[in-house]
PyMOL Python script that loads the backbone (N, CA, C, O; Angstrom):
from pymol import cmd

cmd.read_pdbstr("""\
ATOM      1  N   MET A   1      -9.036  14.149  22.764  1.00  0.00           N
ATOM      2  CA  MET A   1      -9.119  12.818  23.314  1.00  0.00           C
ATOM      3  C   MET A   1      -9.372  11.904  22.068  1.00  0.00           C
ATOM      4  O   MET A   1     -10.495  12.036  21.582  1.00  0.00           O
ATOM      5  N   MET A   2      -8.546  11.006  21.460  1.00  0.00           N
ATOM      6  CA  MET A   2      -9.362   9.576  20.722  1.00  0.00           C
ATOM      7  C   MET A   2     -10.009   8.427  21.100  1.00  0.00           C
ATOM      8  O   MET A   2      -9.719   7.982  22.210  1.00  0.00           O
ATOM      9  N   PHE A   3     -10.848   7.822  20.409  1.00  0.00           N
ATOM     10  CA  PHE A   3     -11.114   6.913  21.067  1.00  0.00           C
ATOM     11  C   PHE A   3     -10.275   5.707  20.963  1.00  0.00           C
ATOM     12  O   PHE A   3      -9.984   5.380  19.812  1.00  0.00           O
ATOM     13  N   PRO A   4      -9.710   4.791  22.168  1.00  0.00           N
ATOM     14  CA  PRO A   4      -8.861   3.819  21.392  1.00  0.00           C
ATOM     15  C   PRO A   4      -9.159   3.048  20.554  1.00  0.00           C
ATOM     16  O   PRO A   4      -8.133   2.523  20.123  1.00  0.00           O
ATOM     17  N   ASP A   5      -9.758   2.798  20.224  1.00  0.00           N
ATOM     18  CA  ASP A   5      -9.836   1.956  18.753  1.00  0.00           C
ATOM     19  C   ASP A   5     -10.426   2.362  17.803  1.00  0.00           C
ATOM     20  O   ASP A   5     -11.294   1.760  17.170  1.00  0.00           O
ATOM     21  N   PHE A   6      -9.880   3.757  17.555  1.00  0.00           N
ATOM     22  CA  PHE A   6      -8.753   4.622  16.787  1.00  0.00           C
ATOM     23  C   PHE A   6      -7.478   3.656  16.045  1.00  0.00           C
ATOM     24  O   PHE A   6      -7.511   3.511  14.823  1.00  0.00           O
ATOM     25  N   TYR A   7      -6.680   3.195  16.633  1.00  0.00           N
ATOM     26  CA  TYR A   7      -5.418   2.879  16.861  1.00  0.00           C
ATOM     27  C   TYR A   7      -6.036   1.377  15.955  1.00  0.00           C
ATOM     28  O   TYR A   7      -5.782   1.190  14.765  1.00  0.00           O
ATOM     29  N   GLN A   8      -6.596   0.734  16.530  1.00  0.00           N
ATOM     30  CA  GLN A   8      -6.895  -0.561  15.025  1.00  0.00           C
ATOM     31  C   GLN A   8      -7.631  -0.191  14.061  1.00  0.00           C
ATOM     32  O   GLN A   8      -7.459  -1.052  13.198  1.00  0.00           O
ATOM     33  N   LEU A   9      -8.411   0.637  13.647  1.00  0.00           N
ATOM     34  CA  LEU A   9      -8.455   1.854  12.733  1.00  0.00           C
ATOM     35  C   LEU A   9      -6.926   1.687  11.637  1.00  0.00           C
ATOM     36  O   LEU A   9      -6.540   0.832  10.839  1.00  0.00           O
ATOM     37  N   VAL A  10      -6.392   2.994  12.134  1.00  0.00           N
ATOM     38  CA  VAL A  10      -5.348   3.244  11.646  1.00  0.00           C
ATOM     39  C   VAL A  10      -4.496   1.705  11.227  1.00  0.00           C
ATOM     40  O   VAL A  10      -3.942   1.377  10.178  1.00  0.00           O
ATOM     41  N   LEU A  11      -4.678   0.947  12.564  1.00  0.00           N
ATOM     42  CA  LEU A  11      -3.436  -0.235  12.259  1.00  0.00           C
ATOM     43  C   LEU A  11      -4.199  -1.259  10.997  1.00  0.00           C
ATOM     44  O   LEU A  11      -3.512  -2.157  10.512  1.00  0.00           O
ATOM     45  N   GLY A  12      -5.192  -1.120  10.664  1.00  0.00           N
ATOM     46  CA  GLY A  12      -6.065  -1.690   9.627  1.00  0.00           C
ATOM     47  C   GLY A  12      -5.567  -0.724   8.443  1.00  0.00           C
ATOM     48  O   GLY A  12      -4.901  -1.338   7.610  1.00  0.00           O
ATOM     49  N   ALA A  13      -5.696   0.316   8.239  1.00  0.00           N
ATOM     50  CA  ALA A  13      -5.141   1.323   7.374  1.00  0.00           C
ATOM     51  C   ALA A  13      -4.009   1.377   7.048  1.00  0.00           C
ATOM     52  O   ALA A  13      -4.053   1.734   5.870  1.00  0.00           O
ATOM     53  N   LEU A  14      -2.368   1.172   7.509  1.00  0.00           N
ATOM     54  CA  LEU A  14      -1.575   0.836   7.410  1.00  0.00           C
ATOM     55  C   LEU A  14      -1.435  -0.475   6.529  1.00  0.00           C
ATOM     56  O   LEU A  14      -0.958  -0.494   5.395  1.00  0.00           O
ATOM     57  N   ILE A  15      -1.888  -1.485   7.176  1.00  0.00           N
ATOM     58  CA  ILE A  15      -1.460  -3.478   6.295  1.00  0.00           C
ATOM     59  C   ILE A  15      -2.253  -2.864   5.512  1.00  0.00           C
ATOM     60  O   ILE A  15      -1.110  -3.241   5.254  1.00  0.00           O
ATOM     61  N   TYR A  16      -3.509  -1.925   4.362  1.00  0.00           N
ATOM     62  CA  TYR A  16      -3.791  -1.716   3.606  1.00  0.00           C
ATOM     63  C   TYR A  16      -2.825  -1.405   2.251  1.00  0.00           C
ATOM     64  O   TYR A  16      -2.644  -1.803   1.100  1.00  0.00           O
ATOM     65  N   ALA A  17      -2.248  -0.221   3.407  1.00  0.00           N
ATOM     66  CA  ALA A  17      -1.089   0.356   2.696  1.00  0.00           C
ATOM     67  C   ALA A  17       0.152  -0.239   2.305  1.00  0.00           C
ATOM     68  O   ALA A  17       0.644  -0.512   1.210  1.00  0.00           O
ATOM     69  N   PHE A  18       0.451  -0.340   3.247  1.00  0.00           N
ATOM     70  CA  PHE A  18       1.398  -1.712   3.225  1.00  0.00           C
ATOM     71  C   PHE A  18       1.409  -2.714   2.227  1.00  0.00           C
ATOM     72  O   PHE A  18       2.446  -2.797   1.569  1.00  0.00           O
ATOM     73  N   GLY A  19       0.474  -3.501   1.968  1.00  0.00           N
ATOM     74  CA  GLY A  19       0.197  -3.775   0.711  1.00  0.00           C
ATOM     75  C   GLY A  19      -0.027  -3.724  -0.266  1.00  0.00           C
ATOM     76  O   GLY A  19       0.083  -4.666  -1.052  1.00  0.00           O
ATOM     77  N   ALA A  20      -0.608  -2.056  -0.667  1.00  0.00           N
ATOM     78  CA  ALA A  20      -0.868  -1.593  -1.781  1.00  0.00           C
ATOM     79  C   ALA A  20       1.134  -0.944  -1.744  1.00  0.00           C
ATOM     80  O   ALA A  20       1.463  -0.396  -2.796  1.00  0.00           O
ATOM     81  N   PHE A  21       1.932  -1.004  -0.965  1.00  0.00           N
ATOM     82  CA  PHE A  21       3.200  -0.475  -1.595  1.00  0.00           C
ATOM     83  C   PHE A  21       3.951  -1.670  -2.341  1.00  0.00           C
ATOM     84  O   PHE A  21       4.449  -1.565  -3.462  1.00  0.00           O
ATOM     85  N   LEU A  22       3.958  -2.760  -1.597  1.00  0.00           N
ATOM     86  CA  LEU A  22       4.271  -4.433  -1.845  1.00  0.00           C
ATOM     87  C   LEU A  22       3.550  -4.057  -3.319  1.00  0.00           C
ATOM     88  O   LEU A  22       4.566  -3.833  -3.977  1.00  0.00           O
ATOM     89  N   TYR A  23       2.782  -3.916  -3.951  1.00  0.00           N
ATOM     90  CA  TYR A  23       2.310  -4.292  -5.470  1.00  0.00           C
ATOM     91  C   TYR A  23       2.486  -3.310  -6.250  1.00  0.00           C
ATOM     92  O   TYR A  23       2.308  -3.657  -7.417  1.00  0.00           O
ATOM     93  N   MET A  24       2.801  -2.059  -6.120  1.00  0.00           N
ATOM     94  CA  MET A  24       2.743  -1.236  -6.074  1.00  0.00           C
ATOM     95  C   MET A  24       4.591  -1.485  -6.916  1.00  0.00           C
ATOM     96  O   MET A  24       4.455  -1.638  -8.130  1.00  0.00           O
ATOM     97  N   THR A  25       5.564  -1.516  -6.625  1.00  0.00           N
ATOM     98  CA  THR A  25       6.902  -1.567  -6.505  1.00  0.00           C
ATOM     99  C   THR A  25       7.497  -2.969  -6.717  1.00  0.00           C
ATOM    100  O   THR A  25       8.711  -2.996  -6.913  1.00  0.00           O
ATOM    101  N   ARG A  26       6.559  -4.616  -6.704  1.00  0.00           N
ATOM    102  CA  ARG A  26       6.632  -5.457  -7.200  1.00  0.00           C
ATOM    103  C   ARG A  26       7.952  -6.144  -6.244  1.00  0.00           C
ATOM    104  O   ARG A  26       8.908  -6.751  -6.727  1.00  0.00           O
ATOM    105  N   VAL A  27       7.783  -5.947  -5.182  1.00  0.00           N
ATOM    106  CA  VAL A  27       9.639  -5.629  -4.567  1.00  0.00           C
ATOM    107  C   VAL A  27       9.751  -7.195  -4.510  1.00  0.00           C
ATOM    108  O   VAL A  27      10.712  -7.535  -5.201  1.00  0.00           O
ATOM    109  N   PRO A  28       8.995  -8.487  -3.826  1.00  0.00           N
ATOM    110  CA  PRO A  28       9.883  -9.880  -4.299  1.00  0.00           C
ATOM    111  C   PRO A  28      10.070  -9.994  -5.627  1.00  0.00           C
ATOM    112  O   PRO A  28      11.225  -9.748  -5.975  1.00  0.00           O
ATOM    113  N   GLU A  29       9.473 -10.225  -6.310  1.00  0.00           N
ATOM    114  CA  GLU A  29       9.630 -10.738  -7.867  1.00  0.00           C
ATOM    115  C   GLU A  29      11.335  -9.516  -8.385  1.00  0.00           C
ATOM    116  O   GLU A  29      12.499  -9.779  -8.689  1.00  0.00           O
ATOM    117  N   ARG A  30      10.514  -8.194  -8.221  1.00  0.00           N
ATOM    118  CA  ARG A  30      12.393  -7.375  -8.698  1.00  0.00           C
ATOM    119  C   ARG A  30      12.981  -7.654  -8.066  1.00  0.00           C
ATOM    120  O   ARG A  30      14.068  -7.342  -8.552  1.00  0.00           O
ATOM    121  N   CYS A  31      13.197  -8.203  -6.940  1.00  0.00           N
ATOM    122  CA  CYS A  31      14.783  -8.795  -6.763  1.00  0.00           C
ATOM    123  C   CYS A  31      15.036 -10.195  -7.190  1.00  0.00           C
ATOM    124  O   CYS A  31      16.223 -10.520  -7.239  1.00  0.00           O
ATOM    125  N   LYS A  32      14.193 -11.040  -7.491  1.00  0.00           N
ATOM    126  CA  LYS A  32      14.602 -11.890  -7.519  1.00  0.00           C
ATOM    127  C   LYS A  32      14.036 -12.965  -9.118  1.00  0.00           C
ATOM    128  O   LYS A  32      13.698 -14.147  -9.065  1.00  0.00           O
ATOM    129  N   PRO A  33      14.083 -12.230 -10.194  1.00  0.00           N
ATOM    130  CA  PRO A  33      13.267 -12.514 -11.142  1.00  0.00           C
ATOM    131  C   PRO A  33      13.062 -13.932 -11.360  1.00  0.00           C
ATOM    132  O   PRO A  33      14.060 -14.649 -11.289  1.00  0.00           O
ATOM    133  N   GLY A  34      11.342 -14.738 -11.749  1.00  0.00           N
ATOM    134  CA  GLY A  34      11.307 -15.923 -11.608  1.00  0.00           C
ATOM    135  C   GLY A  34      11.026 -16.884 -10.214  1.00  0.00           C
ATOM    136  O   GLY A  34      10.242 -17.805  -9.987  1.00  0.00           O
ATOM    137  N   THR A  35      11.928 -16.284  -9.515  1.00  0.00           N
ATOM    138  CA  THR A  35      11.924 -17.116  -7.794  1.00  0.00           C
ATOM    139  C   THR A  35      10.107 -16.505  -7.444  1.00  0.00           C
ATOM    140  O   THR A  35      10.141 -16.772  -6.242  1.00  0.00           O
ATOM    141  N   PHE A  36       9.590 -16.294  -7.518  1.00  0.00           N
ATOM    142  CA  PHE A  36       8.003 -15.844  -6.952  1.00  0.00           C
ATOM    143  C   PHE A  36       6.938 -16.213  -8.048  1.00  0.00           C
ATOM    144  O   PHE A  36       5.826 -15.705  -7.907  1.00  0.00           O
ATOM    145  N   ASP A  37       7.150 -17.034  -9.114  1.00  0.00           N
ATOM    146  CA  ASP A  37       6.039 -17.321  -9.989  1.00  0.00           C
ATOM    147  C   ASP A  37       4.526 -17.737  -9.084  1.00  0.00           C
ATOM    148  O   ASP A  37       3.344 -17.392  -9.063  1.00  0.00           O
ATOM    149  N   MET A  38       5.235 -18.478  -8.549  1.00  0.00           N
ATOM    150  CA  MET A  38       3.816 -19.908  -7.927  1.00  0.00           C
ATOM    151  C   MET A  38       3.720 -19.546  -6.546  1.00  0.00           C
ATOM    152  O   MET A  38       2.744 -20.011  -5.956  1.00  0.00           O
ATOM    153  N   CYS A  39       4.812 -18.541  -5.638  1.00  0.00           N
ATOM    154  CA  CYS A  39       4.532 -18.507  -4.081  1.00  0.00           C
ATOM    155  C   CYS A  39       5.345 -17.069  -3.398  1.00  0.00           C
ATOM    156  O   CYS A  39       6.407 -17.126  -2.778  1.00  0.00           O
ATOM    157  N   GLY A  40       4.653 -15.944  -3.650  1.00  0.00           N
ATOM    158  CA  GLY A  40       5.429 -14.812  -2.657  1.00  0.00           C
ATOM    159  C   GLY A  40       5.584 -14.095  -3.537  1.00  0.00           C
ATOM    160  O   GLY A  40       6.638 -13.476  -3.681  1.00  0.00           O
ATOM    161  N   HIS A  41       4.313 -13.968  -4.561  1.00  0.00           N
ATOM    162  CA  HIS A  41       4.085 -13.086  -5.699  1.00  0.00           C
ATOM    163  C   HIS A  41       3.490 -11.476  -5.009  1.00  0.00           C
ATOM    164  O   HIS A  41       2.505 -11.409  -4.273  1.00  0.00           O
ATOM    165  N   SER A  42       4.228 -10.407  -5.387  1.00  0.00           N
ATOM    166  CA  SER A  42       3.758  -9.243  -4.962  1.00  0.00           C
ATOM    167  C   SER A  42       2.080  -9.043  -5.064  1.00  0.00           C
ATOM    168  O   SER A  42       1.576  -8.775  -3.973  1.00  0.00           O
ATOM    169  N   HIS A  43       1.106  -9.132  -6.236  1.00  0.00           N
ATOM    170  CA  HIS A  43       0.099  -9.507  -5.484  1.00  0.00           C
ATOM    171  C   HIS A  43      -1.234 -10.657  -5.247  1.00  0.00           C
ATOM    172  O   HIS A  43      -2.434 -10.777  -5.496  1.00  0.00           O
ATOM    173  N   GLN A  44      -0.047 -11.413  -4.559  1.00  0.00           N
ATOM    174  CA  GLN A  44      -0.936 -12.909  -3.638  1.00  0.00           C
ATOM    175  C   GLN A  44      -0.796 -11.779  -2.293  1.00  0.00           C
ATOM    176  O   GLN A  44      -1.627 -11.699  -1.387  1.00  0.00           O
ATOM    177  N   LEU A  45       0.560 -10.875  -2.417  1.00  0.00           N
ATOM    178  CA  LEU A  45       1.026 -10.824  -0.861  1.00  0.00           C
ATOM    179  C   LEU A  45       0.478  -9.214  -0.714  1.00  0.00           C
ATOM    180  O   LEU A  45       0.717  -8.865   0.442  1.00  0.00           O
ATOM    181  N   PHE A  46      -0.103  -8.227  -1.397  1.00  0.00           N
ATOM    182  CA  PHE A  46      -1.353  -7.689  -1.873  1.00  0.00           C
ATOM    183  C   PHE A  46      -2.595  -8.323  -1.273  1.00  0.00           C
ATOM    184  O   PHE A  46      -3.063  -8.161  -0.146  1.00  0.00           O
ATOM    185  N   HIS A  47      -2.990  -9.015  -2.187  1.00  0.00           N
ATOM    186  CA  HIS A  47      -4.137 -10.055  -0.943  1.00  0.00           C
ATOM    187  C   HIS A  47      -4.373 -10.315  -0.121  1.00  0.00           C
ATOM    188  O   HIS A  47      -5.542 -10.276   0.264  1.00  0.00           O
ATOM    189  N   PHE A  48      -3.000 -10.881   0.879  1.00  0.00           N
ATOM    190  CA  PHE A  48      -3.016 -11.260   1.710  1.00  0.00           C
ATOM    191  C   PHE A  48      -2.892 -10.224   3.216  1.00  0.00           C
ATOM    192  O   PHE A  48      -3.159 -10.466   4.393  1.00  0.00           O
ATOM    193  N   CYS A  49      -2.297  -8.859   2.432  1.00  0.00           N
ATOM    194  CA  CYS A  49      -2.695  -7.834   3.608  1.00  0.00           C
ATOM    195  C   CYS A  49      -4.032  -7.461   3.193  1.00  0.00           C
ATOM    196  O   CYS A  49      -4.718  -7.724   4.181  1.00  0.00           O
ATOM    197  N   VAL A  50      -4.464  -7.198   2.681  1.00  0.00           N
ATOM    198  CA  VAL A  50      -6.198  -7.096   2.331  1.00  0.00           C
ATOM    199  C   VAL A  50      -6.850  -8.144   3.454  1.00  0.00           C
ATOM    200  O   VAL A  50      -7.324  -7.684   4.493  1.00  0.00           O
ATOM    201  N   LEU A  51      -6.848  -9.426   3.217  1.00  0.00           N
ATOM    202  CA  LEU A  51      -7.316 -10.301   4.062  1.00  0.00           C
ATOM    203  C   LEU A  51      -6.900 -10.143   5.697  1.00  0.00           C
ATOM    204  O   LEU A  51      -7.625 -10.547   6.606  1.00  0.00           O
ATOM    205  N   ILE A  52      -5.372  -9.367   5.925  1.00  0.00           N
ATOM    206  CA  ILE A  52      -6.057  -9.596   7.399  1.00  0.00           C
ATOM    207  C   ILE A  52      -6.449  -8.169   8.272  1.00  0.00           C
ATOM    208  O   ILE A  52      -6.693  -7.964   9.461  1.00  0.00           O
ATOM    209  N   ALA A  53      -6.367  -7.127   6.832  1.00  0.00           N
ATOM    210  CA  ALA A  53      -6.752  -5.908   7.424  1.00  0.00           C
ATOM    211  C   ALA A  53      -7.901  -5.437   7.649  1.00  0.00           C
ATOM    212  O   ALA A  53      -8.279  -4.426   8.241  1.00  0.00           O
ATOM    213  N   CYS A  54      -8.922  -7.035   6.627  1.00  0.00           N
ATOM    214  CA  CYS A  54     -10.144  -7.212   6.571  1.00  0.00           C
ATOM    215  C   CYS A  54     -10.921  -7.253   8.374  1.00  0.00           C
ATOM    216  O   CYS A  54     -11.802  -6.667   9.002  1.00  0.00           O
ATOM    217  N   CYS A  55      -9.768  -8.492   8.611  1.00  0.00           N
ATOM    218  CA  CYS A  55      -9.936  -9.375  10.116  1.00  0.00           C
ATOM    219  C   CYS A  55      -9.914  -8.310  10.910  1.00  0.00           C
ATOM    220  O   CYS A  55     -10.852  -8.220  11.703  1.00  0.00           O
ATOM    221  N   VAL A  56      -8.703  -7.067  10.920  1.00  0.00           N
ATOM    222  CA  VAL A  56      -8.853  -6.434  12.167  1.00  0.00           C
ATOM    223  C   VAL A  56     -10.396  -5.103  11.828  1.00  0.00           C
ATOM    224  O   VAL A  56     -11.130  -4.614  12.686  1.00  0.00           O
ATOM    225  N   HIS A  57     -10.422  -4.903  10.569  1.00  0.00           N
ATOM    226  CA  HIS A  57     -11.524  -3.774  10.549  1.00  0.00           C
ATOM    227  C   HIS A  57     -12.555  -4.780  11.173  1.00  0.00           C
ATOM    228  O   HIS A  57     -12.665  -4.527  12.372  1.00  0.00           O
ATOM    229  N   TYR A  58     -13.351  -5.835  10.786  1.00  0.00           N
ATOM    230  CA  TYR A  58     -14.209  -6.899  11.614  1.00  0.00           C
ATOM    231  C   TYR A  58     -13.780  -6.560  12.971  1.00  0.00           C
ATOM    232  O   TYR A  58     -14.513  -5.853  13.662  1.00  0.00           O
ATOM    233  N   PHE A  59     -12.691  -6.983  13.410  1.00  0.00           N
ATOM    234  CA  PHE A  59     -12.800  -7.268  14.968  1.00  0.00           C
ATOM    235  C   PHE A  59     -13.098  -6.093  15.012  1.00  0.00           C
ATOM    236  O   PHE A  59     -14.251  -5.869  15.379  1.00  0.00           O
ATOM    237  N   GLU A  60     -12.436  -5.191  14.754  1.00  0.00           N
ATOM    238  CA  GLU A  60     -12.693  -3.508  15.671  1.00  0.00           C
ATOM    239  C   GLU A  60     -14.122  -3.308  15.180  1.00  0.00           C
ATOM    240  O   GLU A  60     -13.694  -2.648  14.233  1.00  0.00           O
ATOM    241  N   ASN A  61     -15.196  -3.293  15.019  1.00  0.00           N
ATOM    242  CA  ASN A  61     -16.314  -3.039  14.318  1.00  0.00           C
ATOM    243  C   ASN A  61     -16.761  -4.606  15.212  1.00  0.00           C
ATOM    244  O   ASN A  61     -16.826  -4.397  16.423  1.00  0.00           O
ATOM    245  N   LEU A  62     -16.898  -5.271  15.032  1.00  0.00           N
ATOM    246  CA  LEU A  62     -17.094  -6.177  16.120  1.00  0.00           C
ATOM    247  C   LEU A  62     -17.303  -5.782  17.758  1.00  0.00           C
ATOM    248  O   LEU A  62     -18.267  -6.045  18.477  1.00  0.00           O
ATOM    249  N   THR A  63     -15.773  -4.894  18.161  1.00  0.00           N
ATOM    250  CA  THR A  63     -16.244  -4.797  19.597  1.00  0.00           C
ATOM    251  C   THR A  63     -16.891  -3.458  19.895  1.00  0.00           C
ATOM    252  O   THR A  63     -17.565  -3.308  20.914  1.00  0.00           O
ATOM    253  N   ILE A  64     -16.638  -2.202  18.762  1.00  0.00           N
ATOM    254  CA  ILE A  64     -17.595  -1.461  19.335  1.00  0.00           C
ATOM    255  C   ILE A  64     -19.104  -1.913  19.167  1.00  0.00           C
ATOM    256  O   ILE A  64     -19.774  -0.968  19.584  1.00  0.00           O
ATOM    257  N   TYR A  65     -20.047  -3.064  18.690  1.00  0.00           N
ATOM    258  CA  TYR A  65     -21.836  -3.041  18.070  1.00  0.00           C
ATOM    259  C   TYR A  65     -20.824  -3.842  19.941  1.00  0.00           C
ATOM    260  O   TYR A  65     -21.459  -3.277  20.832  1.00  0.00           O
ATOM    261  N   HIS A  66     -19.856  -4.643  20.558  1.00  0.00           N
ATOM    262  CA  HIS A  66     -20.134  -4.651  21.924  1.00  0.00           C
ATOM    263  C   HIS A  66     -20.432  -4.143  23.136  1.00  0.00           C
ATOM    264  O   HIS A  66     -21.108  -4.536  24.086  1.00  0.00           O
ATOM    265  N   ARG A  67     -19.694  -3.050  22.869  1.00  0.00           N
ATOM    266  CA  ARG A  67     -19.707  -2.442  23.733  1.00  0.00           C
ATOM    267  C   ARG A  67     -21.194  -1.480  23.540  1.00  0.00           C
ATOM    268  O   ARG A  67     -21.907  -0.969  24.404  1.00  0.00           O
ATOM    269  N   ARG A  68     -21.277  -1.480  22.483  1.00  0.00           N
ATOM    270  CA  ARG A  68     -22.776  -0.327  22.363  1.00  0.00           C
ATOM    271  C   ARG A  68     -23.671  -1.242  22.955  1.00  0.00           C
ATOM    272  O   ARG A  68     -24.286  -0.725  23.887  1.00  0.00           O
ATOM    273  N   GLN A  69     -24.035  -2.724  22.683  1.00  0.00           N
ATOM    274  CA  GLN A  69     -24.874  -3.343  23.224  1.00  0.00           C
ATOM    275  C   GLN A  69     -24.569  -2.913  24.866  1.00  0.00           C
ATOM    276  O   GLN A  69     -25.564  -2.845  25.588  1.00  0.00           O
ATOM    277  N   GLU A  70     -23.454  -2.670  25.374  1.00  0.00           N
ATOM    278  CA  GLU A  70     -23.072  -2.878  27.305  1.00  0.00           C
ATOM    279  C   GLU A  70     -23.901  -1.823  27.708  1.00  0.00           C
ATOM    280  O   GLU A  70     -24.617  -1.859  28.709  1.00  0.00           O
ATOM    281  N   PHE A  71     -23.758  -0.435  26.558  1.00  0.00           N
ATOM    282  CA  PHE A  71     -23.975   0.765  26.729  1.00  0.00           C
ATOM    283  C   PHE A  71     -25.232   0.806  27.390  1.00  0.00           C
ATOM    284  O   PHE A  71     -26.294   0.217  27.189  1.00  0.00           O
ATOM    285  N   HIS A  72     -24.721   1.948  28.531  1.00  0.00           N
ATOM    286  CA  HIS A  72     -26.440   2.410  29.157  1.00  0.00           C
ATOM    287  C   HIS A  72     -26.506   4.036  29.470  1.00  0.00           C
ATOM    288  O   HIS A  72     -25.952   4.602  30.413  1.00  0.00           O
ATOM    289  N   CYS A  73     -27.178   4.536  28.624  1.00  0.00           N
ATOM    290  CA  CYS A  73     -27.460   5.886  29.364  1.00  0.00           C
ATOM    291  C   CYS A  73     -27.319   6.325  30.210  1.00  0.00           C
ATOM    292  O   CYS A  73     -27.588   5.544  31.123  1.00  0.00           O
ATOM    293  N   PRO A  74     -27.065   7.090  30.489  1.00  0.00           N
ATOM    294  CA  PRO A  74     -26.834   7.804  32.179  1.00  0.00           C
ATOM    295  C   PRO A  74     -27.903   8.540  32.355  1.00  0.00           C
ATOM    296  O   PRO A  74     -28.357   8.436  33.494  1.00  0.00           O
ATOM    297  N   ILE A  75     -28.628   9.428  31.476  1.00  0.00           N
ATOM    298  CA  ILE A  75     -29.497  10.412  31.346  1.00  0.00           C
ATOM    299  C   ILE A  75     -31.065   9.226  32.088  1.00  0.00           C
ATOM    300  O   ILE A  75     -31.916   9.326  32.972  1.00  0.00           O
ATOM    301  N   ASN A  76     -30.647   8.194  31.014  1.00  0.00           N
ATOM    302  CA  ASN A  76     -32.076   7.076  31.074  1.00  0.00           C
ATOM    303  C   ASN A  76     -32.065   6.946  32.309  1.00  0.00           C
ATOM    304  O   ASN A  76     -33.121   7.312  32.824  1.00  0.00           O
ATOM    305  N   ALA A  77     -30.873   6.361  33.404  1.00  0.00           N
ATOM    306  CA  ALA A  77     -30.860   5.974  34.531  1.00  0.00           C
ATOM    307  C   ALA A  77     -31.075   6.372  35.702  1.00  0.00           C
ATOM    308  O   ALA A  77     -31.029   5.849  36.816  1.00  0.00           O
ATOM    309  N   GLN A  78     -31.517   8.191  34.975  1.00  0.00           N
ATOM    310  CA  GLN A  78     -31.679   8.980  36.359  1.00  0.00           C
ATOM    311  C   GLN A  78     -33.321   9.018  36.653  1.00  0.00           C
ATOM    312  O   GLN A  78     -33.903   9.638  37.543  1.00  0.00           O
ATOM    313  N   ARG A  79     -33.866   8.178  35.645  1.00  0.00           N
ATOM    314  CA  ARG A  79     -35.448   8.322  35.931  1.00  0.00           C
ATOM    315  C   ARG A  79     -36.221   7.365  36.849  1.00  0.00           C
ATOM    316  O   ARG A  79     -37.428   7.524  37.031  1.00  0.00           O
TER     317      ARG A  79
END
""", "prot")
cmd.dss("prot")
cmd.show_as("cartoon", "prot")
cmd.util.cbc("prot")
cmd.orient("prot")
């Protein structure tokens, strides 16, 4: 059984991979050369994907931290 936060981890990894794919293939500027020189360049989109994935990982870790703070060990509760 996978823990529920695993899906957020996978989501962050997919966003990282998508950003790397955009940067490797240089999709926007390859289709229309000269159009995406200032805004929308694959390197800028890569950094945007990294920022979004970092936010996903940050909030995932924050959720895990808060859950850990509220966790009470059932073994200690029997004493």
